[in-house]
N, C-alpha and C positions, 0 to 999 in steps of 0.2 A: 528678876527676869533680865534687866539690864546688864546685872553683872554676869550671868551666864553668857550672854551675847558677846559681852566684852572679852570674856575668857576664850570663848571659841574663836574669835576673830583674831585674838593674840596667838592662839596655837596655829591657826591658818598661816599667819605671817611668819611665825618661827618655822613651821614646816617648809614654806616657800623660800625662806632665806637658807634653811639647811640643805633643801634640794638643789639650790643654785650654787652651792659649795661643794657638791658631790658631782662626780663624773666618772664614766665606766670607759676604760679603754679595751676594745676588742683585740684578740689575739692577731687579727689580720691588719692592725693599724699602729700607727705611732699617734700619741697624743702630745699636741704641742700647747702648752700654756703661755698665753700672752698677757703682759702687765702693761697697760697704757701703750699698746702698739709694739712692745718689745718681747723677744722671747725670753720668758722667765726659765722655763725648764722643759725638757723632753721627756715623756713617759713611754719607755720601750716595753715594758712588761704589762700584760693583760691584768685587769682587776679594778677594784673600786678605789678612786683617788680623791683628794681634796684640793680645793682651791679657794680663793677669796671670791665673794660673790660679784657679779658684774655691777658696775663698769670696770671694777678694779682688776679683775682678771677674766680672761676669756679662753676657751678651748678650741682648737682646729685639729682636725683629723686628717692623716696622710696615709694612704694605702702603703702597706710594707711588702705586699705581695709581688711576685714576678709578674710584670706588665708586657703587653705585646703591643708594638707599634707597627702597623702595616702601612706600606706606601700606597699614596692616594694620588700622586703625580704621574700625568700621562704625557709630559713633555719629553720628546725623544732626545737621545744622548748620542753624540758621534763617537764611533769607534776609531781605532788607529787608522784604518782604511776609509774613513769618512762615511760609513755606513750609519744610517739613522735607525736606532734600535730603541725599544722601550723596555725597561726592567722593572719588574715587580719584586719586592723585597720585604722582609720583616726583621724586626729587631726585638730582642727580649732584654728588658731592662727593670731595674727596681731602684727605690729610693734607699740609700745606705746611710747617709747623714742628714737628717731632717733639718738642722739648723742651717747647714751650709745650702741646702736645697732651698729653703724659704728665703734665705737672704739673696741668693743669686739667680734663682730660677723663678719661684712663685709659690703660692700656698696650695696649689691643685695640681693634680696629676696632668690635666690637660696642658698647663703651662709648660711642664717638662716635655710632654710629647711634642708640642709645637717646635720648641728649640732643638730638640733631638732630631726631629724630622728634617730640619735645615741642614743640620751638621751631617747627617747620614747621606741626604741626597748629594751635597756637594762632594763628599768623599767618593761616592759612587761615581759621580761624573768625571772626577779626576782620575780615578782608577781605569774607568771603562776607555777614556781618551787614550790610555797607554797600550790598549790591547786590541787584537783583531777579533772579529766575530767568531772565528774558529776557536781562538783561544778562550773566549767567553762560554763557548758551549762545551768545551771539553777540558784540555790540560790545565788552563789558568783559572778556572772557576772557584776552586778551592782557596788559592792562593789570593785571588781577588777578595773574596770575602774576609780572609783573615788580615788582608792589607787594610780594608775598611775598617774592621773592628778596632785595629791597632790606632788608626787615625782617630776614630771617634772616642775611644778611651783617652787618648791624649788631649782631646778637646774638653772632655767632661772632667778630667782630673787636673786641669790647669792649675799651677802652683799659685798664681795671683788671684784666681777666681774659681774655685772648685765648684762644681755643680751639685755635689753631695749625692751623686747617682752612680750605679754600676751597670755596665753594659755586658750582658752574659753571652749573647750569641747574635750574629748577624748572618742571614741567609737570603739567598736569591731563589725566588720561586718560579720566575719565568723570564726568559729572554726572547723577544720577538721583534720583527721589523715594525717600523712605524706604519701607521695605517695608510699613509700616503703612497707607500711604495710596497705595500703587500700585495695589491692587485697585479702590479707588474712582476712581482716575484712569481706569483702563482702563474701568470702567463708564460713566463720563461720556462717554469717547471712543466707546464702542460705542453708547450712547444718542444721540449726535450723528450718527454714521454711519448709524443705523437712521433717523433724522429726515430726513436728506438723502435717503435711499434712498426713504422713503415720499413726499417731496416729488417726487422724479423719477417714481415710479410714478404719482402723481396727474396730474403734468402730461402724462405720456404717455398716460394713459387718456383725459384730457380731449382730447388731440390725436387719439387714435384715434377717439373719439366724433365729433369735428368731421369728420374725414376720411369715416367711414362715413356720416354725415349728408348730406355734401355729395354722396358717391356715389350714396346712395339717391335724392337729390333729381334728379341727373342721369339716373339709370335711369328715374324716372317721367317726366321730361321727354321723353326718347328714346321711351319706350313710348307715350306720349300722341301725340307727333308721328307715330310709325309708324301708330298706329291712325287718327289723323286722315287721313293719306295713303291708307291701305288702304281707308277708308270712302269717300274721294272717288274713288279707282280703282274700287271696286265699284260706286259710284253711277253713275259714267260707263258702266261695263260694262252695268248693269241698263237704263240709259237707252237704250244702243245696242241691247241685246237686245229691250226692248219695241218700240223703233222698227221692229227687223226683223221681229218677230212682227206688229206692226200692218200693216206693209207687205205681208207675205206673206198674212196672213188677209184683208186687204182686198181681194186680187185674187180670192179664192174663198170667200165667207162660208159656204157649205154645207160645204166641206171643212174649214174652221176650226171650225164646229160640231162635225163628227164627230170630228175630232182631240181636241177638248176633252173629249168624251164618252169616248173611249178613254183619255185621261190620267185621267179621274175613275174610270172602272172600274179602272184599274190601282192607283190609289191606294186604291180601296174594297176590292178582292179581294186585297190584298197578303198575308194570312195564310191558311193553309188552313183553320184553325178559326174564321175570321170568320163571323158570321152577321148578315144584314141584314134588316130587316123593312120593305119598301117596297111601295108600291102598284104593281103591274106596269103599270098604265095611265098611270103618271106619266110626264113628260118624261124621266126619268132614264134609263129603258129604252128610249127611242125608236130609238137606234141599233141595239139588239138585235132589236128587232122587225122590222127590215128596211124601215123607213119610207124612202121616197125622200128623199134629200137635196135640198134646195132652196136 
């Protein structure tokens, strides 16, 4: 029984030692074998590999994939015309030479991201200082990103201390005014829009008054022409009526006088409460007195 237990214990120890000498490198990683703190070798191909058991040799893994570093700095940068702007950017990078990376940067991706962030930020500040805000938003934007990428590559590929990394792309995602002046910019924009709106209202009001004045003038002209034509027609009618009356009355003057008297009575006694004080012997009541018409 003791012999069986000893055998099992020995097998377990051998398995533990064997497992400590084996390590697997993923296709997304570099496997770096350290011996007493120094880099012994770098495994770049995926698969099962062997090493000495700890503490003689240890393994660290570094991501070989394309990594993204995004800006987190909100400190404004001055443009050529001293405008305070905040720039958001991102960088695509990867570890290309693990040994140089570990010697000069660190053993983790975070260490490389921190140093790369500092270099990219300084490069952006230098390039933004050379350009105006208009250039940043239009013509010089692509050139700025190319210049920053060139400067960053020059820093990470330094001959005396290479970082063992490669920068694939540098991009600007946003350019905006600093928060301290954004409110004043919006106020100026609002004031400008109000000024334009007031100009449009004034122009529209002036055009409206012009149209109304022209319409009033045309209305007055039309009314005057209509009144003129109406008076002409009325005058022609009155003239024809007068001629007809004169012709009719000329044929029988006595009847004409009688007819005028009746019209006068009709106009004089129009109301029931009308009172007239007239001499009965006057010519006005001649028709009522039954005087023979002559």
